[in-house]
PDB file of the backbone (N, CA, C, O) and the ligand in Angstrom, with CONECT records:
HET     ZN  A 101       1
ATOM      1  N   MET A   1     -29.797  -5.142 -12.166  1.00  0.00           N
ATOM      2  CA  MET A   1     -28.559  -4.639 -11.594  1.00  0.00           C
ATOM      3  C   MET A   1     -28.781  -3.761 -10.370  1.00  0.00           C
ATOM      4  O   MET A   1     -29.689  -2.930 -10.392  1.00  0.00           O
ATOM      5  N   SER A   2     -28.033  -3.896  -9.352  1.00  0.00           N
ATOM      6  CA  SER A   2     -28.166  -3.130  -8.128  1.00  0.00           C
ATOM      7  C   SER A   2     -27.352  -1.795  -8.221  1.00  0.00           C
ATOM      8  O   SER A   2     -27.461  -0.945  -7.338  1.00  0.00           O
ATOM      9  N   GLY A   3     -26.605  -1.640  -9.215  1.00  0.00           N
ATOM     10  CA  GLY A   3     -25.832  -0.414  -9.391  1.00  0.00           C
ATOM     11  C   GLY A   3     -24.422  -0.527  -8.732  1.00  0.00           C
ATOM     12  O   GLY A   3     -23.707   0.463  -8.578  1.00  0.00           O
ATOM     13  N   GLY A   4     -24.069  -1.747  -8.361  1.00  0.00           N
ATOM     14  CA  GLY A   4     -22.727  -1.973  -7.726  1.00  0.00           C
ATOM     15  C   GLY A   4     -22.918  -1.821  -6.246  1.00  0.00           C
ATOM     16  O   GLY A   4     -23.878  -1.222  -5.761  1.00  0.00           O
ATOM     17  N   LYS A   5     -21.883  -2.437  -5.491  1.00  0.00           N
ATOM     18  CA  LYS A   5     -21.935  -2.374  -4.063  1.00  0.00           C
ATOM     19  C   LYS A   5     -21.243  -1.169  -3.604  1.00  0.00           C
ATOM     20  O   LYS A   5     -20.258  -0.683  -4.159  1.00  0.00           O
ATOM     21  N   GLN A   6     -21.873  -0.677  -2.463  1.00  0.00           N
ATOM     22  CA  GLN A   6     -21.254   0.495  -1.836  1.00  0.00           C
ATOM     23  C   GLN A   6     -20.263   0.080  -0.830  1.00  0.00           C
ATOM     24  O   GLN A   6     -20.487  -0.846  -0.049  1.00  0.00           O
ATOM     25  N   ILE A   7     -19.150   0.771  -0.842  1.00  0.00           N
ATOM     26  CA  ILE A   7     -18.059   0.545   0.075  1.00  0.00           C
ATOM     27  C   ILE A   7     -17.799   1.689   1.042  1.00  0.00           C
ATOM     28  O   ILE A   7     -17.577   2.820   0.608  1.00  0.00           O
ATOM     29  N   ASP A   8     -17.821   1.420   2.354  1.00  0.00           N
ATOM     30  CA  ASP A   8     -17.616   2.582   3.258  1.00  0.00           C
ATOM     31  C   ASP A   8     -16.328   2.411   3.835  1.00  0.00           C
ATOM     32  O   ASP A   8     -15.734   1.333   3.794  1.00  0.00           O
ATOM     33  N   CYS A   9     -15.819   3.566   4.439  1.00  0.00           N
ATOM     34  CA  CYS A   9     -14.553   3.491   5.141  1.00  0.00           C
ATOM     35  C   CYS A   9     -14.680   2.675   6.342  1.00  0.00           C
ATOM     36  O   CYS A   9     -15.600   2.859   7.138  1.00  0.00           O
ATOM     37  N   ALA A  10     -13.721   1.714   6.512  1.00  0.00           N
ATOM     38  CA  ALA A  10     -13.858   0.757   7.560  1.00  0.00           C
ATOM     39  C   ALA A  10     -13.375   1.375   8.984  1.00  0.00           C
ATOM     40  O   ALA A  10     -13.552   0.764  10.039  1.00  0.00           O
ATOM     41  N   TYR A  11     -12.796   2.547   8.915  1.00  0.00           N
ATOM     42  CA  TYR A  11     -12.246   3.218  10.009  1.00  0.00           C
ATOM     43  C   TYR A  11     -13.091   4.328  10.649  1.00  0.00           C
ATOM     44  O   TYR A  11     -13.291   4.363  11.863  1.00  0.00           O
ATOM     45  N   CYS A  12     -13.576   5.229   9.791  1.00  0.00           N
ATOM     46  CA  CYS A  12     -14.394   6.379  10.258  1.00  0.00           C
ATOM     47  C   CYS A  12     -15.814   6.285   9.818  1.00  0.00           C
ATOM     48  O   CYS A  12     -16.607   7.119  10.255  1.00  0.00           O
ATOM     49  N   GLY A  13     -16.245   5.296   8.945  1.00  0.00           N
ATOM     50  CA  GLY A  13     -17.586   5.059   8.618  1.00  0.00           C
ATOM     51  C   GLY A  13     -17.975   6.029   7.428  1.00  0.00           C
ATOM     52  O   GLY A  13     -19.108   5.974   6.949  1.00  0.00           O
ATOM     53  N   ASN A  14     -17.071   6.873   6.979  1.00  0.00           N
ATOM     54  CA  ASN A  14     -17.335   7.629   5.773  1.00  0.00           C
ATOM     55  C   ASN A  14     -18.084   6.742   4.678  1.00  0.00           C
ATOM     56  O   ASN A  14     -17.673   5.611   4.415  1.00  0.00           O
ATOM     57  N   GLU A  15     -19.064   7.229   4.126  1.00  0.00           N
ATOM     58  CA  GLU A  15     -19.840   6.437   3.209  1.00  0.00           C
ATOM     59  C   GLU A  15     -19.375   6.624   1.712  1.00  0.00           C
ATOM     60  O   GLU A  15     -18.845   7.659   1.308  1.00  0.00           O
ATOM     61  N   LYS A  16     -19.639   5.469   0.900  1.00  0.00           N
ATOM     62  CA  LYS A  16     -19.531   5.469  -0.455  1.00  0.00           C
ATOM     63  C   LYS A  16     -18.157   5.988  -0.947  1.00  0.00           C
ATOM     64  O   LYS A  16     -18.024   7.102  -1.453  1.00  0.00           O
ATOM     65  N   LEU A  17     -17.199   5.157  -0.775  1.00  0.00           N
ATOM     66  CA  LEU A  17     -15.883   5.588  -1.307  1.00  0.00           C
ATOM     67  C   LEU A  17     -15.917   5.402  -2.922  1.00  0.00           C
ATOM     68  O   LEU A  17     -16.408   4.440  -3.513  1.00  0.00           O
ATOM     69  N   SER A  18     -15.315   6.481  -3.479  1.00  0.00           N
ATOM     70  CA  SER A  18     -15.194   6.469  -4.919  1.00  0.00           C
ATOM     71  C   SER A  18     -14.315   5.407  -5.529  1.00  0.00           C
ATOM     72  O   SER A  18     -13.458   4.854  -4.838  1.00  0.00           O
ATOM     73  N   LYS A  19     -14.503   5.088  -6.852  1.00  0.00           N
ATOM     74  CA  LYS A  19     -13.626   4.257  -7.530  1.00  0.00           C
ATOM     75  C   LYS A  19     -12.086   4.586  -7.305  1.00  0.00           C
ATOM     76  O   LYS A  19     -11.251   3.693  -7.158  1.00  0.00           O
ATOM     77  N   ASN A  20     -11.789   5.903  -7.291  1.00  0.00           N
ATOM     78  CA  ASN A  20     -10.468   6.225  -7.173  1.00  0.00           C
ATOM     79  C   ASN A  20      -9.998   6.128  -5.730  1.00  0.00           C
ATOM     80  O   ASN A  20      -8.805   5.919  -5.510  1.00  0.00           O
ATOM     81  N   ASP A  21     -10.855   6.266  -4.748  1.00  0.00           N
ATOM     82  CA  ASP A  21     -10.505   5.996  -3.374  1.00  0.00           C
ATOM     83  C   ASP A  21     -10.111   4.568  -3.190  1.00  0.00           C
ATOM     84  O   ASP A  21      -9.092   4.233  -2.585  1.00  0.00           O
ATOM     85  N   ILE A  22     -10.990   3.711  -3.756  1.00  0.00           N
ATOM     86  CA  ILE A  22     -10.728   2.287  -3.737  1.00  0.00           C
ATOM     87  C   ILE A  22      -9.485   1.869  -4.440  1.00  0.00           C
ATOM     88  O   ILE A  22      -8.745   1.007  -3.965  1.00  0.00           O
ATOM     89  N   GLY A  23      -9.243   2.486  -5.597  1.00  0.00           N
ATOM     90  CA  GLY A  23      -8.082   2.262  -6.322  1.00  0.00           C
ATOM     91  C   GLY A  23      -6.805   2.498  -5.548  1.00  0.00           C
ATOM     92  O   GLY A  23      -5.870   1.696  -5.529  1.00  0.00           O
ATOM     93  N   LEU A  24      -6.833   3.657  -4.911  1.00  0.00           N
ATOM     94  CA  LEU A  24      -5.668   4.109  -4.053  1.00  0.00           C
ATOM     95  C   LEU A  24      -5.461   3.158  -2.863  1.00  0.00           C
ATOM     96  O   LEU A  24      -4.321   2.898  -2.479  1.00  0.00           O
ATOM     97  N   ASN A  25      -6.579   2.624  -2.262  1.00  0.00           N
ATOM     98  CA  ASN A  25      -6.361   1.576  -1.259  1.00  0.00           C
ATOM     99  C   ASN A  25      -5.570   0.397  -1.768  1.00  0.00           C
ATOM    100  O   ASN A  25      -4.620  -0.095  -1.159  1.00  0.00           O
ATOM    101  N   LYS A  26      -6.083  -0.064  -3.057  1.00  0.00           N
ATOM    102  CA  LYS A  26      -5.508  -1.267  -3.581  1.00  0.00           C
ATOM    103  C   LYS A  26      -4.017  -1.065  -4.025  1.00  0.00           C
ATOM    104  O   LYS A  26      -3.153  -1.937  -3.934  1.00  0.00           O
ATOM    105  N   LYS A  27      -3.845   0.102  -4.480  1.00  0.00           N
ATOM    106  CA  LYS A  27      -2.471   0.349  -5.020  1.00  0.00           C
ATOM    107  C   LYS A  27      -1.457   0.634  -3.920  1.00  0.00           C
ATOM    108  O   LYS A  27      -0.319   0.176  -4.018  1.00  0.00           O
ATOM    109  N   LEU A  28      -1.842   1.404  -2.832  1.00  0.00           N
ATOM    110  CA  LEU A  28      -0.963   1.765  -1.814  1.00  0.00           C
ATOM    111  C   LEU A  28      -0.871   0.791  -0.666  1.00  0.00           C
ATOM    112  O   LEU A  28       0.149   0.715   0.019  1.00  0.00           O
ATOM    113  N   ILE A  29      -1.907   0.067  -0.463  1.00  0.00           N
ATOM    114  CA  ILE A  29      -1.865  -0.848   0.712  1.00  0.00           C
ATOM    115  C   ILE A  29      -1.888  -2.355   0.247  1.00  0.00           C
ATOM    116  O   ILE A  29      -0.919  -3.076   0.485  1.00  0.00           O
ATOM    117  N   HIS A  30      -2.861  -2.769  -0.334  1.00  0.00           N
ATOM    118  CA  HIS A  30      -2.868  -4.193  -0.760  1.00  0.00           C
ATOM    119  C   HIS A  30      -3.878  -4.449  -1.913  1.00  0.00           C
ATOM    120  O   HIS A  30      -5.016  -3.994  -1.801  1.00  0.00           O
ATOM    121  N   PRO A  31      -3.541  -5.111  -2.944  1.00  0.00           N
ATOM    122  CA  PRO A  31      -4.578  -5.352  -4.040  1.00  0.00           C
ATOM    123  C   PRO A  31      -5.864  -6.012  -3.549  1.00  0.00           C
ATOM    124  O   PRO A  31      -6.951  -5.751  -4.066  1.00  0.00           O
ATOM    125  N   GLN A  32      -5.708  -6.927  -2.476  1.00  0.00           N
ATOM    126  CA  GLN A  32      -6.865  -7.612  -2.056  1.00  0.00           C
ATOM    127  C   GLN A  32      -7.350  -7.098  -0.737  1.00  0.00           C
ATOM    128  O   GLN A  32      -7.947  -7.857   0.028  1.00  0.00           O
ATOM    129  N   ILE A  33      -7.136  -5.913  -0.450  1.00  0.00           N
ATOM    130  CA  ILE A  33      -7.495  -5.114   0.803  1.00  0.00           C
ATOM    131  C   ILE A  33      -9.002  -5.360   1.138  1.00  0.00           C
ATOM    132  O   ILE A  33      -9.864  -5.258   0.265  1.00  0.00           O
ATOM    133  N   GLU A  34      -9.263  -5.657   2.315  1.00  0.00           N
ATOM    134  CA  GLU A  34     -10.677  -5.880   2.642  1.00  0.00           C
ATOM    135  C   GLU A  34     -11.205  -4.670   3.417  1.00  0.00           C
ATOM    136  O   GLU A  34     -12.374  -4.325   3.244  1.00  0.00           O
ATOM    137  N   ARG A  35     -10.446  -4.040   4.221  1.00  0.00           N
ATOM    138  CA  ARG A  35     -10.877  -2.883   5.091  1.00  0.00           C
ATOM    139  C   ARG A  35     -10.473  -1.663   4.317  1.00  0.00           C
ATOM    140  O   ARG A  35      -9.306  -1.282   4.404  1.00  0.00           O
ATOM    141  N   MET A  36     -11.313  -1.030   3.585  1.00  0.00           N
ATOM    142  CA  MET A  36     -10.934   0.248   2.808  1.00  0.00           C
ATOM    143  C   MET A  36     -11.003   1.322   3.626  1.00  0.00           C
ATOM    144  O   MET A  36     -11.822   1.374   4.544  1.00  0.00           O
ATOM    145  N   MET A  37     -10.067   2.367   3.341  1.00  0.00           N
ATOM    146  CA  MET A  37     -10.061   3.607   3.997  1.00  0.00           C
ATOM    147  C   MET A  37     -10.467   4.764   3.089  1.00  0.00           C
ATOM    148  O   MET A  37     -10.167   4.728   1.896  1.00  0.00           O
ATOM    149  N   CYS A  38     -11.142   5.792   3.617  1.00  0.00           N
ATOM    150  CA  CYS A  38     -11.416   6.949   2.841  1.00  0.00           C
ATOM    151  C   CYS A  38     -10.080   7.734   2.756  1.00  0.00           C
ATOM    152  O   CYS A  38      -9.074   7.395   3.378  1.00  0.00           O
ATOM    153  N   LEU A  39     -10.151   8.780   1.957  1.00  0.00           N
ATOM    154  CA  LEU A  39      -8.931   9.653   1.704  1.00  0.00           C
ATOM    155  C   LEU A  39      -8.413  10.157   2.958  1.00  0.00           C
ATOM    156  O   LEU A  39      -7.202  10.176   3.179  1.00  0.00           O
ATOM    157  N   THR A  40      -9.328  10.591   3.842  1.00  0.00           N
ATOM    158  CA  THR A  40      -8.941  11.332   5.109  1.00  0.00           C
ATOM    159  C   THR A  40      -8.210  10.347   5.877  1.00  0.00           C
ATOM    160  O   THR A  40      -7.099  10.657   6.309  1.00  0.00           O
ATOM    161  N   CYS A  41      -8.683   9.223   6.097  1.00  0.00           N
ATOM    162  CA  CYS A  41      -7.977   8.129   6.866  1.00  0.00           C
ATOM    163  C   CYS A  41      -6.673   7.770   6.176  1.00  0.00           C
ATOM    164  O   CYS A  41      -5.647   7.651   6.846  1.00  0.00           O
ATOM    165  N   MET A  42      -6.674   7.601   4.916  1.00  0.00           N
ATOM    166  CA  MET A  42      -5.447   7.224   4.251  1.00  0.00           C
ATOM    167  C   MET A  42      -4.304   8.343   4.490  1.00  0.00           C
ATOM    168  O   MET A  42      -3.154   8.022   4.792  1.00  0.00           O
ATOM    169  N   ALA A  43      -4.690   9.589   4.339  1.00  0.00           N
ATOM    170  CA  ALA A  43      -3.791  10.665   4.561  1.00  0.00           C
ATOM    171  C   ALA A  43      -3.206  10.592   5.942  1.00  0.00           C
ATOM    172  O   ALA A  43      -2.007  10.819   6.107  1.00  0.00           O
ATOM    173  N   GLU A  44      -4.013  10.281   6.959  1.00  0.00           N
ATOM    174  CA  GLU A  44      -3.565  10.117   8.271  1.00  0.00           C
ATOM    175  C   GLU A  44      -2.597   8.952   8.436  1.00  0.00           C
ATOM    176  O   GLU A  44      -1.536   9.072   9.049  1.00  0.00           O
ATOM    177  N   TYR A  45      -3.015   7.792   7.852  1.00  0.00           N
ATOM    178  CA  TYR A  45      -2.200   6.592   7.825  1.00  0.00           C
ATOM    179  C   TYR A  45      -0.774   6.842   7.277  1.00  0.00           C
ATOM    180  O   TYR A  45       0.233   6.382   7.815  1.00  0.00           O
ATOM    181  N   PHE A  46      -0.773   7.611   6.159  1.00  0.00           N
ATOM    182  CA  PHE A  46       0.510   7.892   5.536  1.00  0.00           C
ATOM    183  C   PHE A  46       1.259   9.176   5.985  1.00  0.00           C
ATOM    184  O   PHE A  46       2.279   9.633   5.470  1.00  0.00           O
ATOM    185  N   GLU A  47       0.538   9.691   7.078  1.00  0.00           N
ATOM    186  CA  GLU A  47       1.081  10.986   7.627  1.00  0.00           C
ATOM    187  C   GLU A  47       1.235  12.056   6.549  1.00  0.00           C
ATOM    188  O   GLU A  47       2.305  12.658   6.459  1.00  0.00           O
ATOM    189  N   THR A  48       0.217  12.321   5.726  1.00  0.00           N
ATOM    190  CA  THR A  48       0.355  13.302   4.732  1.00  0.00           C
ATOM    191  C   THR A  48      -1.084  13.934   4.658  1.00  0.00           C
ATOM    192  O   THR A  48      -1.891  13.781   5.575  1.00  0.00           O
ATOM    193  N   THR A  49      -1.363  14.648   3.523  1.00  0.00           N
ATOM    194  CA  THR A  49      -2.594  15.435   3.465  1.00  0.00           C
ATOM    195  C   THR A  49      -3.531  14.796   2.468  1.00  0.00           C
ATOM    196  O   THR A  49      -3.073  14.022   1.628  1.00  0.00           O
ATOM    197  N   GLU A  50      -4.793  15.074   2.516  1.00  0.00           N
ATOM    198  CA  GLU A  50      -5.815  14.669   1.536  1.00  0.00           C
ATOM    199  C   GLU A  50      -5.376  15.192   0.172  1.00  0.00           C
ATOM    200  O   GLU A  50      -5.446  14.498  -0.842  1.00  0.00           O
ATOM    201  N   GLU A  51      -4.948  16.372   0.189  1.00  0.00           N
ATOM    202  CA  GLU A  51      -4.382  17.006  -1.189  1.00  0.00           C
ATOM    203  C   GLU A  51      -3.396  16.107  -1.816  1.00  0.00           C
ATOM    204  O   GLU A  51      -3.465  15.810  -3.009  1.00  0.00           O
ATOM    205  N   ASP A  52      -2.447  15.657  -0.995  1.00  0.00           N
ATOM    206  CA  ASP A  52      -1.362  14.817  -1.549  1.00  0.00           C
ATOM    207  C   ASP A  52      -1.839  13.529  -2.132  1.00  0.00           C
ATOM    208  O   ASP A  52      -1.361  13.081  -3.174  1.00  0.00           O
ATOM    209  N   MET A  53      -2.882  12.874  -1.385  1.00  0.00           N
ATOM    210  CA  MET A  53      -3.583  11.683  -1.839  1.00  0.00           C
ATOM    211  C   MET A  53      -4.206  11.973  -3.132  1.00  0.00           C
ATOM    212  O   MET A  53      -4.114  11.113  -4.008  1.00  0.00           O
ATOM    213  N   LYS A  54      -4.851  13.107  -3.382  1.00  0.00           N
ATOM    214  CA  LYS A  54      -5.642  13.392  -4.553  1.00  0.00           C
ATOM    215  C   LYS A  54      -4.576  13.504  -5.708  1.00  0.00           C
ATOM    216  O   LYS A  54      -4.823  13.084  -6.838  1.00  0.00           O
ATOM    217  N   GLU A  55      -3.365  14.099  -5.364  1.00  0.00           N
ATOM    218  CA  GLU A  55      -2.345  14.237  -6.418  1.00  0.00           C
ATOM    219  C   GLU A  55      -1.783  12.829  -6.839  1.00  0.00           C
ATOM    220  O   GLU A  55      -1.462  12.541  -7.992  1.00  0.00           O
ATOM    221  N   LEU A  56      -1.713  12.055  -5.836  1.00  0.00           N
ATOM    222  CA  LEU A  56      -1.298  10.630  -6.110  1.00  0.00           C
ATOM    223  C   LEU A  56      -2.254   9.897  -7.044  1.00  0.00           C
ATOM    224  O   LEU A  56      -1.860   9.110  -7.904  1.00  0.00           O
ATOM    225  N   ILE A  57      -3.573  10.207  -6.820  1.00  0.00           N
ATOM    226  CA  ILE A  57      -4.566   9.639  -7.727  1.00  0.00           C
ATOM    227  C   ILE A  57      -4.455  10.060  -9.177  1.00  0.00           C
ATOM    228  O   ILE A  57      -4.620   9.299 -10.130  1.00  0.00           O
ATOM    229  N   GLU A  58      -4.136  11.443  -9.256  1.00  0.00           N
ATOM    230  CA  GLU A  58      -3.983  12.040 -10.564  1.00  0.00           C
ATOM    231  C   GLU A  58      -2.732  11.430 -11.264  1.00  0.00           C
ATOM    232  O   GLU A  58      -2.745  11.180 -12.469  1.00  0.00           O
ATOM    233  N   ARG A  59      -1.732  11.216 -10.527  1.00  0.00           N
ATOM    234  CA  ARG A  59      -0.559  10.667 -11.036  1.00  0.00           C
ATOM    235  C   ARG A  59      -0.655   9.218 -11.601  1.00  0.00           C
ATOM    236  O   ARG A  59      -0.120   8.870 -12.654  1.00  0.00           O
ATOM    237  N   PHE A  60      -1.381   8.423 -10.803  1.00  0.00           N
ATOM    238  CA  PHE A  60      -1.724   6.982 -11.206  1.00  0.00           C
ATOM    239  C   PHE A  60      -2.599   7.056 -12.469  1.00  0.00           C
ATOM    240  O   PHE A  60      -2.425   6.257 -13.390  1.00  0.00           O
ATOM    241  N   LYS A  61      -3.547   8.022 -12.513  1.00  0.00           N
ATOM    242  CA  LYS A  61      -4.397   8.112 -13.691  1.00  0.00           C
ATOM    243  C   LYS A  61      -3.546   8.404 -14.906  1.00  0.00           C
ATOM    244  O   LYS A  61      -3.725   7.791 -15.959  1.00  0.00           O
ATOM    245  N   ARG A  62      -2.615   9.343 -14.764  1.00  0.00           N
ATOM    246  CA  ARG A  62      -1.835   9.728 -15.938  1.00  0.00           C
ATOM    247  C   ARG A  62      -1.022   8.530 -16.339  1.00  0.00           C
ATOM    248  O   ARG A  62      -0.702   8.423 -17.522  1.00  0.00           O
ATOM    249  N   GLN A  63      -0.661   7.625 -15.474  1.00  0.00           N
ATOM    250  CA  GLN A  63       0.093   6.451 -15.845  1.00  0.00           C
ATOM    251  C   GLN A  63      -0.791   5.444 -16.568  1.00  0.00           C
ATOM    252  O   GLN A  63      -0.308   4.478 -17.160  1.00  0.00           O
ATOM    253  N   GLY A  64      -2.157   5.701 -16.504  1.00  0.00           N
ATOM    254  CA  GLY A  64      -3.041   4.777 -17.267  1.00  0.00           C
ATOM    255  C   GLY A  64      -3.425   3.626 -16.370  1.00  0.00           C
ATOM    256  O   GLY A  64      -3.865   2.611 -16.910  1.00  0.00           O
ATOM    257  N   CYS A  65      -3.300   3.676 -15.015  1.00  0.00           N
ATOM    258  CA  CYS A  65      -3.595   2.589 -14.133  1.00  0.00           C
ATOM    259  C   CYS A  65      -5.048   2.351 -14.197  1.00  0.00           C
ATOM    260  O   CYS A  65      -5.850   3.273 -14.045  1.00  0.00           O
ATOM    261  N   ALA A  66      -5.416   1.088 -14.426  1.00  0.00           N
ATOM    262  CA  ALA A  66      -6.804   0.660 -14.581  1.00  0.00           C
ATOM    263  C   ALA A  66      -7.656   0.780 -13.314  1.00  0.00           C
ATOM    264  O   ALA A  66      -8.883   0.737 -13.396  1.00  0.00           O
ATOM    265  N   LEU A  67      -7.043   0.925 -12.175  1.00  0.00           N
ATOM    266  CA  LEU A  67      -7.733   1.033 -10.940  1.00  0.00           C
ATOM    267  C   LEU A  67      -8.338   2.348 -10.740  1.00  0.00           C
ATOM    268  O   LEU A  67      -9.088   2.530  -9.782  1.00  0.00           O
ATOM    269  N   PHE A  68      -8.040   3.372 -11.656  1.00  0.00           N
ATOM    270  CA  PHE A  68      -8.524   4.659 -11.494  1.00  0.00           C
ATOM    271  C   PHE A  68      -9.364   5.068 -12.686  1.00  0.00           C
ATOM    272  O   PHE A  68      -9.180   4.568 -13.796  1.00  0.00           O
ATOM    273  N   LEU A  69     -10.336   6.030 -12.429  1.00  0.00           N
ATOM    274  CA  LEU A  69     -11.247   6.570 -13.511  1.00  0.00           C
ATOM    275  C   LEU A  69     -10.566   7.665 -14.173  1.00  0.00           C
ATOM    276  O   LEU A  69     -11.116   8.266 -15.096  1.00  0.00           O
TER     277      LEU A  69
HETATM  278 ZN    ZN A 101     -12.184   7.215   6.845  1.00  0.00          ZN2+
END
């Protein structure tokens, strides 16, 4: 096993998006999204803050969404 593939932000090159970052891309943008964004870029994209993005992750987690850890 290679330990899973690493996914980097397609926009700023931020390395190693976490499972939660990836889940948020899928949840908010598209389930089959190919160009993933890091939290910083997503916050910019949605004109919000990284803190808000983290809160969203927590909310989806509480809903039991399988895309999040
Ligand atoms: Zn980025």
